[in-house]
Structure formats: C-alpha cells, structure tokens
C-alpha positions, 0 to 999 in steps of 0.5 A: 520125730527129733521135735517129740524125742527132744521132748520126751527127753525134757519131760524125763528130765523134769521128772527126775528133778521132781523125783529127785526132789520129793520132800514127802515125810514118809520117805524119811528112813524110821531111823532118821526120824527116831529121836530127831526133831529135825532132819536135814534131808539134803545139804549140799554147799559148794565153795568156789575160790575163783580167785583169793578176792572172789570166793563164792558159797552156793548152798541148797539145803533142805529141812524137814522140821518134825515138832517146834522142838525142831524150829531152830534149824528151819531158821536161816540167819545170814551175815553180810557187809560191803565186803561180803555181799548175798547174791541171791536167796530164794527158798520154798515150804513144802506140807508133810506130803511134799506139796508146795505150800508157799515160795520166798525170795529175799524180799521176805527176809528181815533185814536188820544192823548188827548194831543199829543206830552206831555209825561205825558198825552200819554196814555189818548187817543180818538177814533172817528167816524162819517160815510161819507154818504152824502145822508139823512136819513140815519142809523148808528148802534154801537156796542162797549164794554168798560172795565174799572179798576175801579168802582168810575165812573160807566157809567149813562143814559141819553137816550135823548141827546137834544131837537131836537132828538126823542127817539124810544127804549132806556134801561139802564141795571146795573148788580151787586152781589146781596150783592153789596151797590149802591146809585141811583140818578134818575131824571124825571123817571117816575116808578120804574126800573125793578129788577131781582135778583138771587143768583149770580146777581143783575138786575136793569132795565130802560127802556124809549120809544117814547120821543118825539123831541121838540122845544127849548125853550129860556132861558131854564134851565140846561137840566138836570134838566128836562130830564132822567138820572140815576146815580149809585155810589158804596159804596165799589169801587176799583180806579185802585190801591186804595180801599175805600167806602163812602156814602157822600161828607164829606167821598169821600173828605177825601179819595181824598185827602188821596189817590189821592192828599197827596202823589202827592205834595212834591217838591223838596228841591231846590223848597221849597227853591226857594218858600220861598226866593220868597216871604221872603219880602211879609208880608201876606199870600195874598201877598205870594200867589200872588207871587207864583201865577205869578210865575206858570203862568211865567212857566206853559202852560197849557194842556187840558185833562179834569177829566174822560179822564186823570182820577182823580189823578194829575201828581206829582207836581215834574214832573209839576216842572220838565216839565212846563206844565200840566192839570188843576188837575197838575197844581192845585196840583203843585200850592197847593203844591208851596203853602204849602212850604210857609206855606199856607193853600188851598183846591183842589176843584172839579168843573163843569165849563163852562158858564152855572152855574152847581153845585154838588148835595149837596145830591148825592156825586159822581165822575161823578160831575165836569170836571174842578179842581181849587184851593181855599185858605181859607184865614182869613175873605179873601177867595181867589180862583184861576184859575190856568190853566190861564196864563193871568187871574188875581189873585183872579179871577175866572170869568164866567168859574167857578163863582156861584156854589157848588163845591167840596173841598177835605181837609185832614178832609174830603170833603167840599161843597163851594160856588164860588163867583158871578158875580152879576148884578150890578159889570158885568158892562159895562160903555160907554162914547163916544163924536162924531161929525156929519159932513155935509154929515152924518158921525160921527168921535170922541173918545170912552171910555167903561170900561168892568168888572165882566163876561163882562170883561171876554168877551172881554179879548180874543181880547187883545194881538191880532194883529191890523188885528184881533182886527179890525175884532173882533170890527167891528163884535161886533160893527157891524155897517155898514161903522164903521172904528177905526183909533186907538185901545187901551186896558188897563187891571187892573189885581187886583181881581175886574178886568177892561178892558177899551177900547179907540177907535177913530171911524169913521162911513161913513154916519151913519146919513141920510140927505134926502132933508131938514131932518136929520135921527139919532139913537143916539143909536149906540153901544148897541141894545138890542135884541128882543127875540121870543114869546113862546106860552104854554111855559113849562119849567121855565125861566132862566136867567144864568148871569146878567148885568148892561150898562150904555150908554153915547154917545154926538152927536155935530151937523152939523151947518146946523141943526136947534135947535127948535126940540122937544126933546122925552119923557124920556124911563123908563121900569120896571119888575121883569126882569130889568129896562131900562132908556134912555133919549135925552137932548141937550145943547151948539149944541150937543145932549146927549143920555143917557141909562142904563140897568139892566137884573137879572139872577134868575130862574123865572115860565114858564109862566113869560115868556110872560113878560120877552118877552114884556120887551125885545121887548119893549126894542128893540123898545126903542133901536131904537129911531130915532129922525128927525131932520130939516135943514137950508133951 
C-alpha cells in the first residue's frame, strides 16, 4: 500500500510538472498576443553569489515565436572565456500545440571566436543557437548555467527586451550571504522585492507578469529609461586575481587605474626612444599628441571585442606594440602609454558607445555600464578627445558614436565623470549649391557641390575610398531620384578636429522636368525632401530627438528658351516651432530660377503631448518640399 501511495504521489507530481510546462500557444492570453511578435512564456533567472570568485547564473527561459519578426527573441548567444565558463546548456522546441519537436544540447550550438585568428583574444568565444523551425508559432525553451569567477559585473534583469515582445512570467532572484553588502538600482518596478533571509543566505526576488507588447512610438527615448530593470553592484568584489571595494565612481575609477591599467602601460626602451624622437620637433603637447595619434593609426588594426566579452582589463601596451592590433581597451592603453612616454597626461575613459546617446548614471557606479573605451587629453584650456579604433577618423574628433554623453574616466586620483563634446544642430551642417540646366526634353544636367560637417561628416565618411562603382550605387540610393546618373564624382576631406567632406558631382537626371503640352512642371527641391512622420494618438512616451542638424540648399535652374518668363512666383514659406524652423523661397532672374531652402531640427526631449505639434511641423515641411512650379511654354 505504501509503494502504491509513493507511486501515486510521484505520478501526481509528474503530471503537475507537465501541466506547468504546457506550451500550447492557445494558453496564452489574447492580450499577450496583441501586437506581439514573440512572447516570453517563462523566464526564471537565479544569480547565486556563493563567493566573490564564484557567481552562478542559472536560467530557464521559454519563448514563443509568433512569426519571423520574432526570431531574434528565440536566438541565444552566450559569451565565455577562461574566467567565464558555460557549465551546461540544453533545451527543447515545441510546436503550436505544445508537442515536443526536438531537443538540443551544447553540442548543437555553433562555437566561434569573437576575434578569430588573433592570438590576443583566443580565449574569448561565443556560443550561438537558433532553432531551425519553419512553421509558426513555435516555442523554444533554454536551460543553461554559467559560472563567473568574479563579481565585479553581476548579470542584471530586464524582463521585457523589446516593444513587440510580451511577457507572461519573469522572475529574477539574487542570492548572497546575509552579510554581503550590495547596492541595487531598480527602474520602473512597482513594489519591492520579496526578501527571504536565514543564517546562511539572503534571497531577493523580483517578479513581473502580463507585460503587454506595445506599438513602438517614433522618436522614443532610450528604452532603458522606461522599461523595468534591476542592476546589482556588490561593495566588496573580486575580479579574477584582484580584490577591491567601491561605493561610487571615484573609488571604482581609482581601483581600475591602480589594478587594471597602471601595470599594463609599460613600453620597451626602444619604443619610448622612438616616441621621443617622433615628437622632438613639435612645439606643443597637442601637436605631439597629433603626431603620436597618426603613428597609432598607421601602425595598428582594430579588432572588435567589446567590454564584457573580452574582459575589462586591456592587453599590455608592449603586446600591442609588438603585434600591431588590439581591441578598444588595448588601443587606448597603447596610445596612453605612448603619450606617457612624451610626458603627456591622458584619461582612459569608459563610454556607452552607439549612435543613440547613453550616459553613465552619476548616482549608480558599476562596471555594467559602458561598452567601449576612448581617450581624453586634459590639455590646458583645450581638452581633446581621441577615438583610437579608427584608422581614418581625424585627430580630436569623436563623431556621433560617442559624442554628448557622460563617460567614466579612470585616473590616478580616482574616477571622474566627464561629458564628451556635443555635435550641435548648428554645426551638423549640410551646405549644398547646385547649378543646373533644363533642356527641351526636361533632362537636368549640371554641377552640385555639397559640404558635410559635424555629425553629417560622419554620415558620409564611409563612401570615401570606395571603388567608383560602389560610390555610384551608394549615391543613387542616397539621392533616390529616378533616372539620376553621375558623370563625375570627386570627394575631398578636411581632417581637422572640425572635419569636413566636400562632395563635387556632375549630375544628369533624365526627364526630371515633365513637359505636357504647353506646360513644364518642375519640382525645384530635387535633392533634399524631408519625410513626414506618422501621427500617434494617445502618445505615452516623451518625444526624443537624438541629434539636431542644419541643411541649406541653393539650387539654380537655367530654363529652356521656350519657357515664358511672365509666371507668378510662389510666396516664401516660413515654418517655426519648438522643434526647429524652415524657410524656402523661389526667385527668378536672367532666365534662371533659384530655389533656396533652409531647415534646422533641434535635438532634445519634449513632453509626449507635444508630439502632435512635431508631427504637423514635419508634415508641413514635407508638403513645402514637394512644391511644384508650372511654367508655360511658347507655342
């Protein structure tokens, strides 16, 4: 009887487990399917800080993919190296009714180096898996366990990864000893975590459920500002062979400099002598730094290994000097070491790089922030910033990858929060002048000169140096005008700290002006049409314009002889709003029509209720840009 009871209990438990893990898509609430390309059915993350040098991360995650747009959520990418080990991975794939289709293990993952063929990064690798399923919906379930031999960077929690993803259940559990001191940063979490403490451990549990997918709103701010997240930073930490403690950026920066940087900036006597000889004829520290920077660009190659993948300690400067390549940490450390040889101070700076501006949180110091390293030279009355991973970027110019954000400088005196220079709307310039001629068939030919600076320099720099066939293809895509061709393409660069690109084109646009009977139809704004933006009802998020710009276009058209010149010019168009301004006018003299257009868009964050005004302003600009002239022809 006892055996039967045990068997009954076992079967009941087994049935409960099966019921709990039923991945039938019909069980998902309709509200969680609305607007969703994928749904996270279950996400259980447990981070167990057993010791500073032994942090276990255990994850069970089930994702239902509704269509091909949700495939990215089914993808699992895990980084590892000699100090971060993947203890186990397994999983299953289920069909729409929750029937098991297949199982997979670690052997089914692709395993690649993050910088294949480069010995400095041979230990940094990636495991990757995406189910090979061609019928939607389906569900993939991952179970994995990772061991970290450090607790300087603790895995955090972001239950909702994207607007088009819903969440059925998600939880994050952090386990530590009751005596461990940690700082916690929580954003957009209602309530407080559940806390369970006994004499051996303290367990904190955050939970979220029924998080709906939403329609993305254009010009939205950084999602990290409005999505739920938790980040944990232990006060006492171990980073592989180093120990330390910190409560703020100053203490963290001091530790990073003393333990991770200072010991890695030694160069050989021969290299030090080379640097001193290289700059011996330069009069100022800035000119010396420019000379060293040019040497760095000519000698080294950049290998992309982000912070957090290849660790946060740079490769020794002597190794980069010997091999001629490195990631951002290594190249900044090498440049800093060469500057030191020339008696020039500089700061090793951690930054969250990307076209979207993201700053360090002044109130919460931790090493989970930042994915890139740049260099700051605190020259007297002339602070200069260097991007050390590019062989082409001008000295003293950061570009839109790292401009206008708070960065974390690691110095001998301690950590400092600094702001990188801003590429402002008035300096993000596109200045265009074109002299064109319209023939009797409506074909337009002529010359066009455009100067790009600021962030607009960044937008166009990549085309320089490409084969002429690729330049033609890129320009046709950029200008997007039917029948446009380029008879000549010439680029010139000013590689200063305020760099400029000059683009000189000879253009040929077949039948651009339309001739119909005794009328010629011309849209004078040929090259720079502002797009309208969609209307959004019940906007919830602030309006965020990441980067402003200014465009000025002056285009002259020489008209065919048969055009009558007694036409009435359109009135000037002037639009103004908090978001910017727009001016356009048409003038006529000596058989030439000249179209002048200026627009400025201001960056910034605006209240959600201002979006309607922004949408109207951009729509009005779009309508003005489509101005058409109707000219009469001689009979």
